[in-house]
C-alpha positions as CSV (number, residue, x, y, z in Angstrom):
1,X,81.2,39.6,-88.6
2,X,79.7,39.7,-85.1
3,X,77.0,37.1,-84.5
4,X,74.7,37.4,-81.6
5,X,71.6,35.6,-80.4
6,X,69.3,37.0,-77.8
7,X,66.9,34.6,-76.0
8,X,63.8,36.1,-74.3
9,X,63.0,34.0,-71.2
10,X,60.7,34.3,-68.2
11,X,57.3,33.3,-67.0
12,X,54.3,33.5,-69.4
13,X,52.8,36.9,-70.3
14,X,55.8,39.0,-69.5
15,X,55.8,40.7,-72.9
16,X,58.6,38.6,-74.3
17,X,57.3,38.8,-77.9
18,X,56.8,42.6,-77.6
19,X,60.3,43.1,-76.2
20,X,61.7,40.9,-79.0
21,X,60.0,43.1,-81.7
22,X,61.2,46.3,-80.1
23,X,64.7,45.1,-79.9
24,X,64.7,44.1,-83.5
25,X,63.4,47.5,-84.5
26,X,66.0,49.3,-82.5
27,X,68.9,47.3,-83.7
28,X,67.9,47.6,-87.4
29,X,67.0,51.3,-87.2
30,X,69.8,52.7,-85.1
31,X,72.7,50.3,-85.7
32,X,72.0,48.9,-89.1
33,X,72.1,45.2,-88.0
34,X,70.3,42.5,-89.9
35,X,67.9,41.1,-87.3
36,X,65.6,38.1,-87.6
37,X,63.0,36.9,-85.1
38,X,62.7,33.2,-84.4
39,X,59.5,31.9,-82.7
40,X,60.5,28.8,-80.8
41,X,56.8,27.6,-81.0
42,X,57.1,27.3,-84.7
43,X,59.5,24.4,-84.2
44,X,57.9,22.6,-81.2
45,X,55.6,20.2,-83.2
46,X,58.1,19.5,-86.0
47,X,60.2,16.4,-86.2
48,X,63.7,17.3,-85.0
49,X,62.5,20.8,-84.3
50,X,65.5,21.7,-82.1
51,X,67.8,20.7,-84.9
52,X,65.8,22.5,-87.5
53,X,66.0,25.7,-85.5
54,X,69.7,25.4,-85.2
55,X,70.0,24.9,-89.0
56,X,67.8,28.0,-89.6
57,X,70.0,30.0,-87.3
58,X,73.1,28.8,-89.2
59,X,71.5,29.7,-92.5
60,X,70.6,33.2,-91.3
61,X,74.1,33.9,-90.1
62,X,75.9,32.4,-93.1
63,X,73.4,33.5,-95.8
64,X,73.9,36.4,-98.2
65,X,73.2,39.9,-97.1
66,X,69.5,40.8,-97.3
67,X,70.3,44.4,-97.8
68,X,69.4,45.3,-101.5
69,X,72.1,46.6,-103.7
70,X,72.3,50.4,-103.8
71,X,73.8,53.4,-102.1
72,X,72.5,52.4,-98.7
73,X,74.3,49.1,-98.7
74,X,77.6,50.8,-97.8
75,X,76.0,52.0,-94.5
76,X,75.3,48.5,-93.2
77,X,76.8,47.5,-89.8
78,X,79.1,44.5,-89.7
79,X,76.9,42.0,-87.9
80,X,73.7,39.9,-87.6
81,X,71.5,39.5,-84.7
82,X,68.9,36.7,-84.0
83,X,66.2,37.0,-81.4
84,X,64.5,33.9,-80.0
85,X,61.2,34.3,-78.3
86,X,58.0,32.3,-77.6
87,X,54.4,33.1,-78.4
88,X,53.1,30.4,-76.0
89,X,55.5,29.9,-73.1
90,X,53.9,26.7,-71.7
91,X,53.7,25.0,-75.1
92,X,57.4,25.7,-75.7
93,X,58.5,23.8,-72.6
94,X,59.6,20.6,-74.5
95,X,62.0,22.6,-76.7
96,X,65.7,22.8,-75.8
97,X,65.5,26.4,-77.0
98,X,63.0,27.5,-74.3
99,X,65.8,28.4,-71.9
100,X,63.6,27.7,-68.9
101,X,66.3,25.8,-66.9
102,X,70.0,26.1,-66.2
103,X,70.8,23.0,-68.3
104,X,68.9,24.3,-71.3
105,X,70.6,27.7,-71.1
106,X,74.0,26.1,-70.9
107,X,73.2,23.8,-73.8
108,X,72.0,26.8,-75.9
109,X,75.2,28.9,-75.2
110,X,77.5,25.9,-76.0
111,X,75.8,24.8,-79.2
112,X,75.6,28.3,-80.5
113,X,79.2,28.9,-79.9
114,X,80.3,25.5,-81.3
115,X,78.0,25.1,-84.3
116,X,77.2,28.7,-85.4
117,X,80.1,30.7,-83.8
118,X,77.5,33.0,-82.3
119,X,77.4,34.5,-78.8
120,X,74.3,34.0,-76.7
121,X,72.6,36.7,-74.6
122,X,69.8,35.8,-72.2
123,X,67.1,38.3,-71.5
124,X,65.0,37.4,-68.4
125,X,61.9,39.3,-67.6
126,X,60.6,39.3,-64.0
127,X,57.4,41.1,-63.2
128,X,55.4,41.7,-60.0
129,X,51.9,40.8,-61.1
130,X,50.3,42.8,-58.3
131,X,51.1,46.3,-59.8
132,X,48.3,48.3,-61.3
133,X,49.9,48.6,-64.7
134,X,50.5,44.9,-64.7
135,X,46.8,44.1,-63.9
136,X,45.6,46.4,-66.7
137,X,48.0,44.7,-69.1
138,X,46.8,41.2,-68.2
139,X,43.1,42.4,-68.5
140,X,43.8,43.7,-72.0
141,X,45.5,40.5,-73.0
142,X,42.6,38.4,-71.8
143,X,40.1,40.6,-73.6
144,X,42.1,40.5,-76.8
145,X,42.3,36.7,-76.7
146,X,38.7,36.2,-75.7
147,X,39.7,34.4,-72.4
148,X,37.8,34.4,-69.2
149,X,39.1,36.7,-66.4
150,X,41.9,35.0,-64.3
151,X,42.7,32.3,-66.9
152,X,46.1,33.7,-67.7
153,X,47.1,33.8,-64.0
154,X,46.5,30.0,-63.9
155,X,48.9,29.5,-66.8
156,X,51.6,31.4,-65.0
157,X,51.2,29.2,-61.9
158,X,51.6,26.0,-64.0
159,X,54.7,27.2,-65.8
160,X,56.4,28.5,-62.6
161,X,56.6,24.8,-61.5
162,X,59.1,24.2,-64.3
163,X,60.9,27.5,-64.7
164,X,64.3,28.2,-63.1
165,X,65.4,31.8,-63.0
166,X,68.9,32.7,-63.9
167,X,70.9,31.9,-60.8
168,X,72.8,34.6,-58.8
169,X,75.0,32.1,-56.9
170,X,77.8,32.3,-59.5
171,X,76.9,29.1,-61.4
172,X,75.8,31.1,-64.4
173,X,78.2,34.0,-64.2
174,X,80.0,33.0,-67.3
175,X,76.9,33.7,-69.4
176,X,75.9,37.0,-70.8
177,X,72.5,38.1,-69.5
178,X,70.2,40.9,-68.7
179,X,67.6,40.7,-65.9
180,X,64.7,43.1,-66.3
181,X,62.8,43.3,-63.0
182,X,59.5,45.1,-63.5
183,X,60.8,46.1,-66.9
184,X,62.6,49.4,-66.5
185,X,62.4,49.6,-62.7
186,X,65.5,47.5,-62.1
187,X,68.1,46.1,-64.5
188,X,70.8,43.5,-63.6
189,X,73.5,42.9,-66.3
190,X,76.2,40.3,-66.5
191,X,79.0,40.2,-69.1
192,X,77.1,42.9,-71.2
193,X,79.0,46.1,-70.7
194,X,82.4,45.2,-72.1
195,X,81.3,45.9,-75.7
196,X,79.6,48.8,-77.3
197,X,76.7,46.8,-78.7
198,X,76.2,44.8,-75.5
199,X,76.0,48.0,-73.5
200,X,73.5,49.6,-76.0
201,X,71.3,46.5,-75.9
202,X,71.3,46.4,-72.1
203,X,70.5,50.0,-71.9
204,X,67.7,49.8,-74.5
205,X,66.1,46.8,-72.9
206,X,66.3,48.6,-69.5
207,X,64.0,51.3,-71.0
208,X,61.4,49.2,-72.8
209,X,58.0,48.1,-71.3
210,X,54.8,46.7,-72.8
211,X,52.5,49.3,-71.2
212,X,50.8,52.2,-73.0
213,X,52.7,54.7,-75.0
214,X,51.1,58.0,-76.2
215,X,53.2,60.1,-78.6
216,X,52.2,63.3,-80.2
217,X,54.4,64.7,-83.0
218,X,54.1,68.2,-84.4
219,X,56.3,70.3,-86.6
220,X,57.1,73.9,-85.6
221,X,54.8,76.5,-86.8
222,X,55.5,78.2,-90.1
223,X,58.7,80.3,-89.8
224,X,59.9,83.4,-91.6
225,X,62.5,81.3,-93.4
226,X,59.8,78.9,-94.7
227,X,57.8,81.8,-96.2
228,X,60.7,82.7,-98.5
229,X,61.7,79.0,-99.0
230,X,65.0,79.2,-97.1
231,X,66.3,76.0,-95.4
232,X,67.8,75.7,-91.9
233,X,68.5,78.8,-89.9
234,X,66.9,79.9,-86.6
235,X,64.2,82.3,-87.7
236,X,61.1,83.3,-85.7
237,X,57.6,82.3,-86.4
238,X,55.7,84.0,-89.3
239,X,52.1,85.2,-88.7
240,X,50.6,81.8,-89.7
241,X,53.0,80.0,-87.4
242,X,52.0,82.2,-84.5
243,X,48.3,81.4,-85.2
244,X,49.2,77.7,-85.2
245,X,50.9,78.1,-81.8
246,X,47.6,79.4,-80.3
247,X,45.7,76.5,-81.8
248,X,48.3,73.9,-80.6
249,X,48.0,75.2,-77.1
250,X,44.3,74.5,-77.1
251,X,44.9,71.1,-78.5
252,X,47.5,70.2,-75.9
253,X,45.2,71.2,-73.0
254,X,42.2,69.4,-74.4
255,X,43.5,66.3,-76.1
256,X,46.8,65.5,-74.4
257,X,46.1,66.6,-70.8
258,X,42.4,65.8,-70.7
259,X,42.7,62.8,-73.1
260,X,39.9,63.9,-75.4
261,X,39.6,61.9,-78.6
262,X,37.8,64.3,-80.9
263,X,39.1,67.8,-81.5
264,X,38.1,70.2,-84.2
265,X,39.5,73.7,-84.9
266,X,37.6,75.3,-87.8
267,X,37.5,78.8,-89.2
268,X,34.2,80.3,-90.4
269,X,34.0,83.2,-92.8
270,X,31.9,86.2,-92.0
271,X,28.9,84.8,-94.1
272,X,29.2,81.5,-92.3
273,X,29.1,83.2,-88.9
274,X,25.6,84.4,-89.8
275,X,24.4,80.8,-90.0
276,X,25.7,79.9,-86.5
277,X,22.1,79.9,-85.0
278,X,21.4,76.9,-87.3
279,X,24.6,75.1,-86.4
280,X,24.6,75.5,-82.6
281,X,22.2,74.6,-79.8
282,X,22.1,75.0,-76.1
283,X,23.4,72.1,-74.0
284,X,20.4,70.6,-72.2
285,X,20.7,71.0,-68.4
286,X,24.2,72.5,-68.6
287,X,25.9,75.7,-69.7
288,X,27.5,75.9,-73.1
289,X,26.8,75.3,-76.7
290,X,26.7,72.1,-78.8
291,X,27.3,71.5,-82.5
292,X,24.1,70.8,-84.4
293,X,23.4,69.7,-87.9
294,X,25.9,69.2,-90.7
295,X,29.4,70.8,-90.7
296,X,30.9,69.0,-93.6
297,X,31.1,72.1,-95.7
298,X,33.6,73.6,-93.3
299,X,37.2,73.4,-94.5
300,X,39.2,70.7,-92.6
301,X,36.2,68.8,-91.5
302,X,37.7,65.3,-91.9
303,X,38.4,62.3,-89.6
304,X,39.2,63.5,-86.1
305,X,39.0,67.2,-87.2
306,X,35.3,66.9,-88.1
307,X,32.7,68.7,-86.2
308,X,29.9,66.2,-85.4
309,X,26.5,66.4,-83.7
310,X,26.8,67.0,-80.0
311,X,30.4,68.2,-79.8
312,X,31.0,71.0,-77.3
313,X,32.0,74.4,-78.4
314,X,34.7,75.4,-75.8
315,X,36.7,78.3,-77.3
316,X,36.5,81.0,-80.0
317,X,39.0,83.4,-81.5
318,X,37.7,86.4,-83.5
319,X,39.7,87.5,-86.5
320,X,42.6,89.8,-85.3
321,X,42.4,88.6,-81.7
322,X,45.7,87.4,-80.1
323,X,44.1,84.7,-78.1
324,X,41.2,82.2,-77.7
325,X,38.4,83.1,-75.3
326,X,35.9,80.9,-73.5
327,X,32.7,80.4,-75.3
328,X,29.7,82.4,-74.1
329,X,26.7,80.5,-72.8
330,X,24.3,81.4,-75.6
331,X,24.3,81.8,-79.4
332,X,23.3,85.5,-79.2
333,X,26.1,86.2,-76.8
334,X,28.6,84.5,-79.1
335,X,27.4,86.5,-82.1
336,X,27.7,89.7,-80.1
337,X,31.3,88.8,-79.1
338,X,32.2,88.0,-82.7
339,X,30.7,91.2,-84.1
340,X,29.8,92.0,-87.7
341,X,31.7,91.2,-90.8
342,X,34.5,89.2,-89.1
343,X,35.6,85.6,-89.4
344,X,36.0,83.4,-86.3
345,X,37.9,80.3,-85.4
346,X,36.0,77.8,-83.2
347,X,37.3,74.9,-81.1
348,X,35.0,71.9,-80.6
349,X,35.7,68.8,-78.5
350,X,34.0,65.8,-77.0
351,X,32.5,65.7,-73.5
352,X,35.8,64.5,-71.9
353,X,37.7,67.4,-73.3
354,X,35.0,70.0,-72.4
355,X,34.3,69.0,-68.8
356,X,37.1,66.8,-67.6
357,X,40.0,67.6,-65.5
358,X,43.6,66.6,-66.3
359,X,43.4,62.9,-67.0
360,X,47.1,62.2,-67.4
361,X,50.5,63.5,-66.4
362,X,52.0,64.8,-69.6
363,X,55.5,65.7,-71.0
364,X,56.7,68.2,-73.6
365,X,59.9,68.2,-75.6
366,X,61.1,70.7,-78.2
367,X,64.3,71.4,-80.0
368,X,66.3,74.5,-79.0
369,X,65.3,76.4,-82.1
370,X,63.5,79.7,-81.6
371,X,60.6,78.7,-83.8
372,X,60.1,75.5,-81.7
373,X,60.0,77.4,-78.4
374,X,57.6,80.0,-79.8
375,X,55.3,77.2,-81.1
376,X,54.8,76.0,-77.5
377,X,54.9,79.5,-75.8
378,X,51.1,79.5,-75.1
379,X,50.9,76.1,-73.4
380,X,49.1,76.4,-70.1
381,X,51.4,76.0,-67.2
382,X,50.2,74.3,-64.0
383,X,51.5,72.1,-61.3
384,X,49.8,68.9,-60.1
385,X,50.4,67.6,-56.6
386,X,51.0,63.9,-56.5
387,X,50.7,61.4,-53.6
388,X,53.6,61.9,-51.2
389,X,53.6,65.7,-51.8
390,X,55.6,65.6,-55.0
391,X,54.8,68.2,-57.6
392,X,54.5,67.4,-61.4
393,X,54.9,70.3,-63.8
394,X,52.2,69.5,-66.4
395,X,53.6,69.7,-69.9
396,X,56.9,70.9,-68.4
397,X,59.0,72.2,-71.3
398,X,62.3,70.5,-71.9
399,X,64.6,71.5,-74.8
400,X,66.9,69.1,-76.5
401,X,69.6,69.8,-79.0
402,X,69.4,66.3,-80.4
403,X,65.9,67.3,-81.7
404,X,67.3,70.2,-83.8
405,X,66.8,70.2,-87.5
406,X,69.3,68.5,-89.8
407,X,72.2,71.0,-90.1
408,X,72.5,72.1,-93.7
409,X,76.1,73.3,-93.4
410,X,77.2,75.6,-96.2
411,X,73.6,75.8,-97.4
412,X,72.1,77.1,-94.2
413,X,69.8,80.1,-95.0
414,X,69.8,79.5,-98.7
415,X,66.8,78.9,-101.0
416,X,66.6,75.8,-103.3
417,X,67.2,78.1,-106.3
418,X,70.3,79.5,-104.7
419,X,71.7,76.0,-104.0
420,X,70.9,75.0,-107.6
421,X,72.9,77.9,-108.9
422,X,75.9,77.1,-106.6
423,X,75.9,73.3,-107.0
424,X,73.7,72.2,-110.0
425,X,74.3,68.5,-109.3
426,X,73.5,68.7,-105.5
427,X,69.9,67.7,-105.9
428,X,70.8,64.8,-108.1
429,X,73.3,63.5,-105.4
430,X,70.7,63.7,-102.7
431,X,68.1,61.9,-104.8
432,X,70.5,59.0,-105.3
433,X,70.9,58.4,-101.6
434,X,68.5,60.5,-99.4
435,X,69.5,58.7,-96.2
436,X,73.3,59.0,-96.7
437,X,73.5,62.3,-98.4
438,X,75.3,64.8,-96.2
439,X,75.2,68.6,-96.8
440,X,78.6,70.1,-97.3
441,X,80.0,70.6,-93.8
442,X,76.5,69.6,-92.6
443,X,74.6,66.5,-91.5
444,X,72.9,63.6,-93.2
445,X,70.0,61.5,-92.0
446,X,72.5,59.0,-90.5
447,X,73.9,61.8,-88.4
448,X,70.4,62.7,-87.1
449,X,69.7,59.0,-86.4
450,X,72.9,58.8,-84.3
451,X,71.9,61.8,-82.1
452,X,68.3,60.5,-81.7
453,X,69.4,57.2,-80.1
454,X,69.3,58.4,-76.6
455,X,66.1,60.4,-77.1
456,X,64.3,57.3,-78.4
457,X,65.4,55.3,-75.4
458,X,63.7,57.8,-73.2
459,X,60.6,57.7,-75.3
460,X,60.5,54.0,-74.9
461,X,60.7,54.3,-71.1
462,X,57.8,56.8,-70.6
463,X,54.2,55.9,-69.8
464,X,53.0,59.5,-69.7
465,X,51.8,61.1,-72.9
466,X,54.6,62.9,-74.6
467,X,54.4,65.8,-77.2
468,X,57.4,66.5,-79.4
469,X,57.6,69.7,-81.3
470,X,60.5,69.6,-83.7
471,X,61.5,69.6,-87.4
472,X,60.7,67.5,-90.5
473,X,63.8,65.3,-90.7
474,X,63.7,64.6,-86.9
475,X,60.0,63.8,-86.9
476,X,60.2,61.6,-90.0
477,X,62.8,59.4,-88.3
478,X,60.8,59.2,-85.0
479,X,57.6,58.4,-86.8
480,X,59.4,55.7,-88.9
481,X,61.0,54.1,-85.9
482,X,57.8,54.0,-83.9
483,X,55.7,52.7,-86.8
484,X,58.3,50.1,-87.8
485,X,59.0,51.6,-91.2
486,X,62.6,50.9,-92.5
487,X,64.8,53.9,-92.1
488,X,65.6,53.9,-95.8
489,X,62.0,55.0,-96.4
490,X,62.0,57.8,-93.7
491,X,63.0,60.7,-96.0
492,X,59.9,60.1,-98.1
493,X,57.5,60.2,-95.1
494,X,55.2,63.2,-95.1
495,X,54.7,64.9,-91.7
496,X,52.0,67.5,-92.5
497,X,52.5,71.1,-91.3
498,X,50.3,72.7,-88.7
499,X,49.0,69.3,-87.7
500,X,49.5,66.8,-84.9
501,X,50.2,63.1,-85.5
502,X,49.2,60.8,-82.6
503,X,50.7,57.3,-82.2
504,X,49.4,55.1,-79.4
505,X,50.6,51.6,-78.8
506,X,51.3,48.9,-76.2
507,X,52.3,45.3,-76.1
508,X,48.8,43.9,-76.3
509,X,47.0,45.7,-79.1
510,X,47.5,47.3,-82.5
511,X,48.9,50.7,-82.9
512,X,46.5,53.6,-83.2
513,X,47.3,56.5,-85.4
514,X,45.3,59.8,-85.7
515,X,46.1,63.0,-87.6
516,X,44.7,66.2,-86.3
517,X,44.8,69.1,-88.8
518,X,44.8,72.3,-86.8
519,X,45.5,74.9,-89.4
520,X,45.8,77.6,-90.6
521,X,47.1,76.4,-94.1
522,X,50.7,77.3,-94.6
523,X,52.1,79.5,-97.3
524,X,52.6,78.0,-100.8
525,X,56.4,78.5,-100.7
């Protein structure tokens, strides 16, 4: 079995621990490797710490498989991967495993080869501390650690007096290494591209960065096939799916482009419309209407979908209308526009969403399915001129076949009942191994994982907010990967329909998750 050890090296505060965690997640999820992280700092103050780390590495590589017995065990890759990193770069200086000098790197490569029969890979991260993103990252780290401004920069200066970068004079050309210069801006590899895994590791690391990621996941709107409980196919949106598409367009413009946090899309019955004068008030000193009083009796008013005091009413859609309209400036004008005896859907947001301009450059991906393209058909199209005269297509639509739904093969277009009649034991087979089960002449979750590899690497590289509109199996896997959930649990994840799941994370803070329920409720089938 292949044995590999990656060592993250570089000056302090380069995101080495973050990069180590992302590499572990990628190798486990997409390549089935058994990966273990080793924090060098855990061994610095121990007697014979360097020797104990070597013994722990040996035990990891020679120990029994950690994969539990069961159907998924047969899908394991034939290798183990250890990742060395430091949580305190300066404190790890005394360790031979710090890799901060040519001699230490040479010692690490030799002892791993001789004692553990493992191949060493060095990952050096070089960063220009003057960049805007870099300064923001440093500021967040100082705040999260309760340190005074500028204190981290002083640590970098002290460590740089000891650190020796990987040499480009040929003296270290026999080592395998990746140099990441400003993360994914420039990548230098050496002895990495001769093997499949080495090339995948180099490519993945060349996409990762510790800066902000903003990911929005949404299933396609309800389709005609879903209404009758058919799987697969390429049907168009059903009426409820078309309604969701209108609501999703408002969400994208308000939350993704303008970076609003709170967004509520609620539907009032005709008798609730009569009570709007009690629920709305004029905005002081500005046009528009604000939410007033309690709205907790409105369906869907939970978490970030709740209408709260002071939220701005920005859009409304009268029952039967094919679009959302701008909110009138007064309650009487709104009641007149709604008319008598009709329900209405209202869109509320916070001040940023109501009055702000585009706060971010945003991306949009969908599968190539008709229902996916129809789900984003109402997104507002506009160009943003950047410095230097370049033009950015805001939420420019890109279609990717690797985001298509899992192919059901011979069962495409059939209902669950029809499949049960043809193959009574098929459901039992799937329940035994949800990840490995493959539809006859179709795909399994493992097949979808394989075609998502390149897409995930692009997701890792982006700093702009990205919305992905796709299908349950695809979104379950993306969600599981980003959240760090083992891929064996992905089939059981619930991605709610007619909703948007937001995941925000970076290398300096905890992941933020929000679930926006947009509605309307889907059919019971």
